[in-house]
N, C-alpha and C positions, 0 to 999 in steps of 0.2 A: 686208573691207578687209584687204590683206596687210600685215603688220608685219614689220620686219626680222628675219629668220631666217638670218643669214649662215652660222653654224656648222652649222646643220641642212641648208642647201641644199649646203654644201661636202660634207657626208657623203653626201647622196643623189647628188650628182654623181660622187663617188668611186666608189660602188657601180655607177653607170651605166657608168663607165669599165671596171669589171671584167666587167660584163655583155657589153660590146662586145668584150671580148678572149676571150670564150668561157666565162666563169665563170658560174655559177647563183647568184643572190643573191635570196632571199625576205626581205622586211622586215615586221615587225609593229610599227607605230607607234601608241602609245597615249598619251592624255592626258585630262584633264578636259574637259568640254564647254566650248566657246568658247575654247580655247587656241590655235586657229589651225591645226589638223591639215589640214583641208580646203583652206584658203587655201595652205598650204605645198605640198601635193601638187599643186594645180592650177597653182601658180606653176612647179613643176618641169615639169609637162607642157607648159605654154606655152613655156618655155625650150627644150625639146628636141622640139617637134612635128614638125620636119623630118628628124630623123635617127634616130628610133627610134619604134616603134608603141607608143602608151600610151593604151589604152582605160581610161575612167574610169566607175565606177558607184558610186552611193550606194545601198547595199542597203536602207536605211531607206525609200526612196522606191519600192521595187518590191514588189509583192504576193509574199509569201514562199511560192511553191510551185515545183516543178520546171518547169512549163510557162513561167511568167512569167520565171523565172531564165534559162532557156535562150534564150528570145526576146531578152531585153535583152543578155545576154552576146554573143550572135551579132550582133545589130544594131550594138553598140558597136564590136566588133572589126572587122567588114567595112567599116562606115562610116569608122572611123578611118584605115584603109589607103587607101580609095578617095578620101577627102578629101584626102589628101597630095598626090595627083596632079592635083587640080583641084577647082573648086567644084561641089558636088553637094548635093542636097536630102537631109536626114537621113530614113531610112525610118521610116515610122509603122507600117503593117501588114506582115505577113510577105510579102504579095505584092509590096510595094515592095522589100523586102529581096531577094527572089528575082530581081527584075529587076536590081538592082544587083549581085548576085552573079554573074548570068549574064554581066555585062560583064567580070568578073575572070577567069572561066574555069570549066572543068568541075568542078574540086574544090569550088569555093564553091557552084556551082549544085546539084550533087548533094547537098552537105551540107544546104543549106536545103530542098530538096525532101524530104529524109529527115525533117527536123523537122517539116514540114507534115503529111506522111503519119502520123507518130506522133501528132500533135495530133488527128487525125481519128478515131483509134481510141477505142472506148468504154472500154476497160481499158487505160491507159497503164502500161507498165512503167517506173516512175519511176526506178529504179536504172539501168536500161539507158539511158534519156534522159540522165541525169547523165553516165554514162561517155562517151557520144558527145560531149556538150558540152565535157567537159575534154580529150578526145583531139584535137578539131578544131584548136585553136590551134597545136599543135606541127606538124601537117601544113601548115597555112596558112603559118606562119613559114618552114619549110624551102622551101616552093615559091617564096616571094617573097624568100628570102634576107634575112630581117629578124629582129631580136630584139624580143621583146614584153615590155612591163611592164604587167601587168594591175593597175590600182589599184582596190581594192575598199574603199570607205569604209563606216564602221559595219559592219564585218565581223561582229560578233557576231550580226547579224540572219540570217546563213546558217544558224544552228542551227534556225530555224524552217521551213526548206525541207524538209529530210528528215532523219530520225533518223540515217541513216548517211552524211550528206553529207561530213563530214570524213574519214572512212575512204575513201570513194569518191574524193574529191579527191586525197588523198595517194597512194592506190594508182595513180591514173592520172598524176599530174603529177611524182611524185618522181624519175623518170628523164628528164624532159624537159630538153633542153639549151637550147632557144630561148625558152621561156616562163617568166617570173618573176612572182611575186605579191607585190605590195606592199599590205598591208592596214592599215587604221586602225580604231580603236575607241575609244569614250569611256566604256564601262561597265567599269571596272577589274576587278570581281570576276569577270564572265563572260569577259571578254577574257583575263584572266590564266589562268583555268581552261582555256581552249581550247588553251593552249600549254604546260601543265604536263606532268610526266612521265606522267601517266596517260592522255593523249590523243594521237591519231595524229600531230599536228604538232610533238610535243616535239622539239627540236633541228633543226627544219627551217627556222626563221626566226630572223633576226637581230633582236633586240627593241630598240627605241629608244623611250624616254619623252620626250615633248615637255613640257618644263618651262615655268613662267612665264618671262617676260622678266627678265633681270638689270637692275641699276639703270641701266647705260649705255644699253641698248637701250630701256628704258622712257622714259628722258629723250628719246631720240631720237624715240620715238613721240609724246611730248608736244610736242617742238619742231616736229613736222610740222604742227601745227595753226596757223591764222593769228592766234594770239594769243601774245605773248611773256610767259612766266611767269618770275619771279625764281627763283633757285636754291632758296631756302627753300620756295617754293610747290610747286615740282616735288618737293622732298623730302617735303613734307606729303602729297601725293597719293600717292607711291610707298609712304611708311611706312604709310599707312592702307589702301590698296587692294592693295598688292604689285604684282607684274609681270603680273598677269592682263590680257592685251591687250584683251579685250572690255570689261572694267571701265574700264580706262584710257581707252579710246576713248570710252565713254559720258560719263565725267567731263569729258573735253576738249570734247566736243560741247557739253555744258551750259555750260561756261565760255564758249565762243565765243558761244553764244546769250545768256548774261547780259551779256557784254561789249558786244554790239551794242546792248543796252538802256541800260546804265550807263556805258559808255565809259571804264571803268577796272576794274583787277583788284586786289583786296587779299585778305588772308587770310580775312576774313569771306565773301567771295564764293566762295572756294575751298571753305570748309567748307559753305556752303549748297548748292553744286552736288553735292558728295560725298553730303551728307545726302539731298537730294531725289532723286537717281538711285537711292539705296538704299531710300527709304521712300515717296516719292510714288507715288500709284497710276499715274502716267504715266511714272515713272522707268524707264529701260531696265534697270537692274539689278534693280529691284523686279519688273518683268515677267518677267525671266529667272528669278528665284527662284520666282515664282508658277508658271511653266511647269514648272520642275524638280519642284516639289512636286506639282502636278496629275498629271503624266505618272508620276512614280515611284510614286504611291499609287493610280493609276487602277484597277489590277487587284485591288486589296485591298477586301474588303467592309466590314470593320470599320475604317474609316479613323481613327476617334477614337483608338483604341488606339495606333495607329502614330504619330499626331501627338503624343500624350502622351509616348511614348518619345522622339521627336525633340526636344520641348521640354525634357525633362529632361537629355538628353545635351548639348543646346546650353548649358545652364546648368552641368551637372556631368558630365564624362566619368566613367563608372561601370562597374562589372563587373555580371555577371548578377545576383548577390545584391542588389546596390544598387538595381538597376532593379526587380526583383521586389518588394523592400520598399516602394519608392516607390509602386508601382502595386497593392500588396497582392494580387498574383497569384502563382500557383505558378511556380517557376523553369522547369519544363518548358514551360509555355505561353508564357512570355516568350521562352525560347530559340527557339522557333518564329518569333515575330514578329521577333526580331533576325536570324534566318537570312534571312527575307524581306527585311528592310531592307538587309542586306548586299549583297543582289543588285541593289539600286537604285543602289548606289554613293553614297548620300547619307551613309552612316556607314562606318567601318572598325573593325577590331579590332586592338589591339596589346597583347601581353602580358595578354590576358584583359580589357582595358579597352576599352570601346566609346566611340568619338569621332565627332562630326560631321566628315565629310572635309574640308570647306571652311570655314575659320573665318568668313569674312565671311557665308556662308549661315547658319551658327550664330548669329551676331549677329543677322541678320535675323529668324530664327525666334523668338529670345528676345523681341524688341521687338514682332513681329507678335502673339505670344501675350499679352504684357502689355498690349497695346493702346497705340496712339499716336494721339491725336486729329489728324485732318488739318488742322484749323484752326490747329494749333500749328507747323506745318511751317516757317513763316517767323519763329518766335520764336528769337532769337539765343541766349537762355539754355538753351532746350531743345536747340538745335543743339550748343551748346558742351558741355553735359553728355554728350550722346550720343557726340560725338566722343572726349571723354575716356574714356568707357567702352570704346569700340572700340579706342583706343590701349592701355588697361590690360590687357583681356582677350585681344586677338587680335594685338597687335603682334609678339609673339614668334613667332607661327606664320605671319604673313602677310607678313613683311619680312626684310630682311637681318639684323635684330636677332634673328632666329630661332635655329636650332640652333648656328650658328657662333658668333654673339655670346653666346649663353647659355653655350656651352662655355668660351669665352675668359674670361667673367665668372666662372664656376666655378673656373677654373684660377687666376686672380688671388686669389680668396678662400682657395683651398687654400694658395697660397704664403704668403699674409699670416698665416694662423693655423696653418700647419704640420699640417693635417689632410686627410684624404680625405673628399670630400663627395659626396652622391648625392641624387637626387630621392626623395622619400618619399610613398607613398600606401598606407594601410592602413585598413581598416574605415571607408571613406569619409572618412578624414581625411588631408589633403594639406599637405605643407610643400615649399617650393621647394627647399631644400637641408638635409640633415642630416648630421652627422658626429661622430666620437667621438675624443677624445684623453685617454688614461688613463681616468679614471673620469668624465670631464666630457663631456656632449653639447652640441653647438652646433646650435641650431636657427634657421634663416634664413627670414625672410619678406621678399620683395622686390616692390616696387611700381614698375612701369615708367612709370606715367603721369606727366604734367607737374603736375597739380594736387596740393596738399598732402595727405599722409596725415592722417586725422582720428582723433579719439578713438575712433570707432566701428571704424575699421580695426584699431587696436591692441587693442581690446576683443575683437574676433573672433579675432584671433591668439592672444591669451592664453586665450581660451575653448577653441579647438582643442587648445592644449597641455594644458589641464586635462583634456580628454576623451580624451587620447591615452595611449599607454603610457609616456610621458615624465613624466607627472604627478607621480610620486613619485621621479623619478630626478634626480641632480645635473646641472644644466644651465645654459646660458647662452643667453639669448634675444636675438636680434639683428634689428632691423627696419631695412631700407634703403629710403630713399625720396629723391626730389629735395628735398623739403621736407615740413614738418609743421605743423600748427596748434598754437597755443600750448596748447590743452587736451590734444592728443595728446602733447606733450612732457611735460606735467605727469603724464599717465597712465603713460607710460613710465618716468619717474623713480620714481614711487611704486611700480611693480611690477617694478623692476629689469630693464627691457628696454633694451638698448644700441641707440641709434639713430644713423644717419648721415645727414646732409644733404648729402653730397657728390655730385657728378655721378656717375652710375652708370659712365660711361666711365672715371672716375678713381678707382675703388674701391680701387685698390691703395694709395691715400693714406689709407684709413680708419684 
């Protein structure tokens, strides 16, 4: 399903215009799985199928060896041009391609015959075959006076074809004036490495990151379904799920299904649909996460250790020392596990702290490991608690309340108290914000959820302070939440913790 990508389509159309004027533009489009990369590229291809040659290949669906790659590259290119001039059958065997090539002319026929002859040899010179493969499109484009944009989806798979394929591809294609390569990938770590300064394609591709949808586009996607939701309900979906188009689509389809049965939509129904899509065994998001976990860990022999690391990181983003301590294993051994996990793209590293890359996936992993009885999936109390947990732990990372809102909130607190604040994490102890004014330390704990902060919440906060480097320092403790239980307020008063029950949006009034 194609979702609105106006900005991205404008960018691609602008680059197409440059190509038509004689410029060479290679693009590397990357984004997480199911963010709409393929749909965007196919929509672009469909929009321009009459005025430029755009062969499309998904390398994940091709056996990764030089013979198969050369066959598929050639079939798609020759077929795409021939199809523009009339209805033809797509070639399946190389003999079919030879017949089609002969209709286009001697250049095409000779090229296909050469490929077939190479395939018949007992010892194929793979590097020579790849050279011929990448040379042909330029001759083809010049003969037919066309520009070519080769779209190669899941481009990271090309690394499995031949150890030197990037060097060969660059050496042959870098001077070509008529052939452009637009590649896409969903494995960040591998895809990013392919284009860094150590590899042949550094500086050869314009890199574009496909982000999640913004709020306006997310609402437009929600509105495209045949059930009208209130503004509050759309906001609930967006704040919990973010702008991930695949997840939004799954939730909306579930709403349509439930509406057909209940004939009405209320907040409880929205929560139920979100919850079931994430956790029910038939839920689309649940199945997607199961797929990610299975595929990512498929090549690892000791899956249990990897799962334990993922579970720990889903609960507590941590450094190497923290993970090693948790698993009671040497840091060198854990480093190798983490290095392997980084290549799956399920985790990422920032300032030596390892995180689950996708917040909603982390939330799912936590609950799957903790266990969630399927017979309780229709329990409103269970659903309500789970939704609150999702809001508290992942709202900042998965919605507009993320980095921009957190920065704005931090700035307001700095103005209010006249101090500079920063996030704090040391020795596995984390505080939301910490700052110092003269000899007084300010330590903030912030709860973003809607339900009241409890006695236990404040007790945990005080416990962290007691175990931290601030235990013997002069300090002021501040706990900010939308509301508190009576027991929590008594605990705060007794332990000299300043509390605020104001709306987080209006913290300037604290």
